[in-house]
C-alpha positions in Angstrom: 0.0 0.0 0.0 1.3 3.5 -0.9 1.8 5.9 2.0 1.7 9.6 1.1 4.1 12.1 2.7 3.8 15.8 3.2 4.5 17.9 0.1 7.3 20.4 0.1 7.5 23.8 -1.7 10.8 22.9 -3.2 9.8 19.8 -5.1 11.3 20.2 -8.7 8.6 18.1 -10.2 5.6 20.3 -9.2 5.5 23.9 -10.6 2.6 25.4 -8.6 2.3 29.0 -9.5 -0.8 29.5 -7.5 -0.8 27.3 -4.3 -4.3 26.8 -2.9 -3.9 25.2 0.6 -7.7 25.1 1.0 -8.4 23.4 -2.3 -10.4 20.2 -2.1 -8.8 18.6 -5.1 -5.6 18.8 -7.3 -5.2 18.7 -11.0 -1.9 17.4 -12.3 -1.0 18.6 -15.8 1.4 16.9 -18.1 2.8 18.8 -21.1 3.4 17.9 -24.7 6.7 16.9 -26.4 9.2 19.7 -25.9 6.9 21.6 -23.6 7.4 22.9 -20.1 5.1 23.3 -17.0 4.7 26.9 -18.0 2.2 25.8 -20.6 -0.3 25.6 -17.7 0.8 28.8 -15.8 -2.5 30.6 -16.5 -4.8 27.6 -15.8 -5.4 28.4 -12.2 -7.1 31.7 -13.1 -9.6 29.9 -15.3 -10.5 27.1 -12.8 -12.5 27.2 -9.5 -10.7 28.0 -6.3 -11.5 24.5 -5.1 -9.0 23.1 -7.6 -5.3 23.4 -7.2 -3.4 23.2 -10.5 -0.2 21.3 -10.3 1.8 21.4 -13.5 4.4 18.7 -13.7 7.9 19.8 -14.8 9.8 16.9 -16.4 13.6 16.6 -16.3 15.4 18.4 -19.1 13.2 21.5 -19.4 12.1 24.7 -17.7 13.6 24.9 -14.2 15.2 21.5 -14.7 17.0 22.3 -17.9 20.3 20.9 -16.6 18.9 17.4 -16.0 18.9 14.6 -18.5 15.4 14.0 -20.1 14.0 10.5 -20.1 13.7 8.6 -23.4 11.5 5.7 -22.2 8.1 6.1 -20.8 8.3 3.3 -18.1 11.4 5.0 -16.7 9.7 8.4 -16.6 6.6 7.0 -14.9 8.6 5.2 -12.3 10.4 8.4 -11.4 7.3 10.6 -11.4 5.2 8.4 -9.2 7.1 8.8 -5.9 7.5 12.5 -6.7 3.8 13.2 -6.8 2.9 10.9 -4.0 3.1 13.6 -1.3 0.4 15.5 -3.2 -2.1 12.7 -3.3 -3.5 13.4 0.2 -6.7 14.7 -1.4 -8.7 13.8 -4.5 -6.7 14.3 -7.7 -7.2 14.2 -11.4 -4.8 14.1 -14.4 -4.7 16.1 -17.5 -2.2 15.4 -20.3 -1.8 16.9 -23.8 -0.3 14.9 -26.6 2.7 13.1 -25.0 1.3 14.2 -21.7 -1.8 12.1 -22.3 0.4 8.9 -22.5 2.3 9.9 -19.3 -1.0 10.6 -17.4 -2.5 7.3 -18.6 0.5 5.1 -17.7 1.0 6.9 -14.4 -2.6 6.2 -13.5 -2.1 2.5 -14.2 1.2 2.5 -12.3 -0.5 4.1 -9.2 -3.2 1.5 -9.3 -0.7 -1.4 -9.5 1.5 0.0 -6.8 -1.1 0.9 -4.2 -4.6 1.0 -5.4 -4.7 4.8 -5.9 -6.8 6.3 -8.7 -7.5 9.8 -10.1 -11.1 10.9 -9.9 -10.9 11.6 -13.6 -8.4 11.1 -16.4 -8.4 13.9 -19.0 -6.6 13.1 -22.2 -5.9 15.5 -25.0 -4.7 15.3 -28.6 -3.4 11.8 -28.5 -4.8 8.6 -29.9 -5.9 5.9 -27.5 -2.9 3.9 -26.3 -4.1 0.6 -27.9 -4.2 2.2 -31.3 -1.0 1.4 -33.2 1.2 4.2 -34.4 1.6 3.8 -38.1 3.9 6.8 -38.6 7.7 6.4 -38.9 9.8 7.4 -35.8 10.2 11.1 -35.4 13.1 11.2 -33.0 15.6 9.9 -35.6 14.8 12.6 -38.3 17.5 14.9 -39.5 17.4 18.3 -37.8 16.0 20.2 -40.8 13.2 17.6 -41.4 12.4 17.7 -37.7 12.2 21.5 -37.7 9.9 21.4 -40.7 7.6 19.0 -38.9 7.5 21.3 -35.9 6.5 24.1 -38.2 3.6 22.0 -39.5 2.4 21.2 -36.0 2.2 25.0 -35.3 3.0 24.4 -31.6 6.5 26.0 -31.5 6.7 29.8 -31.9 8.2 30.9 -35.2 10.7 33.1 -33.4 12.1 30.0 -31.7 12.3 28.0 -34.9 14.2 30.8 -36.6 16.8 31.1 -33.8 19.6 28.6 -34.2 20.8 29.1 -30.6 17.3 28.4 -29.2 17.0 25.4 -31.4 20.2 23.9 -30.1 18.7 24.0 -26.6 15.3 22.7 -27.8 16.1 19.9 -30.2 17.7 17.5 -27.7 14.7 17.8 -25.4 12.3 17.3 -28.3 14.2 14.3 -29.6 14.1 12.7 -26.1 10.3 13.3 -25.9 9.6 12.0 -29.3 11.6 8.9 -28.4 9.4 8.4 -25.4 6.4 8.4 -27.7 8.0 6.5 -30.6 9.2 3.6 -28.4 6.1 3.3 -26.4 4.7 -0.2 -26.2 1.1 -0.6 -25.0 0.6 -3.5 -22.7 -3.0 -4.7 -22.2 -4.4 -4.4 -18.7 -7.8 -4.1 -17.0 -9.5 -0.8 -17.9 -9.3 2.0 -15.3 -12.3 2.6 -13.1 -12.2 6.4 -13.2 -14.1 8.4 -15.9 -12.1 9.4 -19.0 -12.7 12.5 -20.9 -10.9 12.9 -24.3 -10.3 16.3 -25.8 -9.2 17.2 -29.3 -9.1 19.9 -32.0 -11.6 19.8 -34.8 -8.9 20.7 -37.2 -6.2 18.4 -35.8 -4.6 16.6 -38.7 -2.6 14.3 -36.5 -5.2 12.8 -34.1 -8.6 12.2 -35.8 -11.7 12.0 -33.6 -11.9 8.2 -34.3 -8.6 7.7 -32.5 -9.8 9.9 -29.6 -13.1 7.9 -29.3 -11.1 4.7 -28.8 -10.1 5.9 -25.3 -13.6 4.6 -24.3 -12.1 1.1 -24.1 -9.7 2.2 -21.3 -12.4 2.8 -18.6 -15.3 1.0 -17.0 -16.6 4.4 -15.9 -18.1 7.2 -17.9 -16.5 8.4 -21.1 -17.0 11.7 -22.9 -15.3 13.2 -25.9 -15.1 17.0 -26.6 -13.9 18.5 -29.9 -12.9 22.1 -29.8 -12.0 24.7 -32.5 -8.4 24.5 -33.5 -5.6 22.1 -34.5 -3.3 19.9 -32.6 -2.5 22.8 -30.1 -6.1 23.9 -29.7 -5.4 24.0 -25.9 -3.8 27.4 -26.4 -6.2 28.9 -29.0 -9.4 27.6 -27.3 -8.2 27.7 -23.7 -11.3 29.4 -22.1 -13.6 26.8 -23.6 -11.2 24.0 -22.6 -11.1 25.1 -19.0 -14.9 25.4 -18.9 -15.1 21.8 -20.1 -12.4 20.6 -17.7 -14.3 22.2 -14.8 -17.4 20.4 -15.8 -15.6 17.1 -16.0 -13.9 17.5 -12.7 -17.2 18.6 -11.0 -19.0 15.6 -12.5 -16.3 13.1 -11.4 -16.4 14.7 -7.9 -20.2 14.2 -7.7 -19.8 10.6 -8.8 -17.2 10.0 -6.1 -19.5 11.5 -3.5 -22.3 9.3 -4.6 -20.1 6.2 -4.4 -19.1 7.1 -0.9 -22.7 7.6 0.3 -23.7 4.3 -1.3 -20.8 2.5 0.5 
């Protein structure tokens, strides 16, 4: 059985910009390939005060730029699990965008195996269901120029970064490591999660079609909902107010469900 410990303010994994000691639940946010916890720095302002936003900062980026990034998802999950345990002393949910959806999913399964812990809700964004095979060739081995062209097509990296060779020299190793995490991922069948799953995507996303999002339904015995928002693969930036509204609805619905289960027990 997992035993939680008291959280500290100096934990490098958790980048809380707006601590909310009186919050009744926590939302852990996992970023996309090459991203940092700063992608979620404005989320607290758009969510109820009852939710404490806990962006997860992975090694090799942001305030942890000097650390080596992980290149295999199982290693990343095994390192992240004990880091977030001190924060699991109240109900919690996971949100992950693109690569972050895989991290959130496998972390939820790891916590269940290790000690029976479960998020109240798993929110996955802009990533195909894990059991759906990836038919695209590996990205992490592409030549620099080809990789940069792909980043331009994704429209998730600012043009001013892609046009600055010095910034690219810092960014590309982290991106390659993250793409390697995704490209080498091997799905292993296991029992579906019991928590609700909500899948989010951009209506104009050319990478993750809605059919691949809908297949997340197989990963839960609980409720499943899918939301398509205006925008492409990085709709979470361009449609943030609507996304946060829907996230709030999902978290409130999962909280009500948890309360009903407790009363029934």
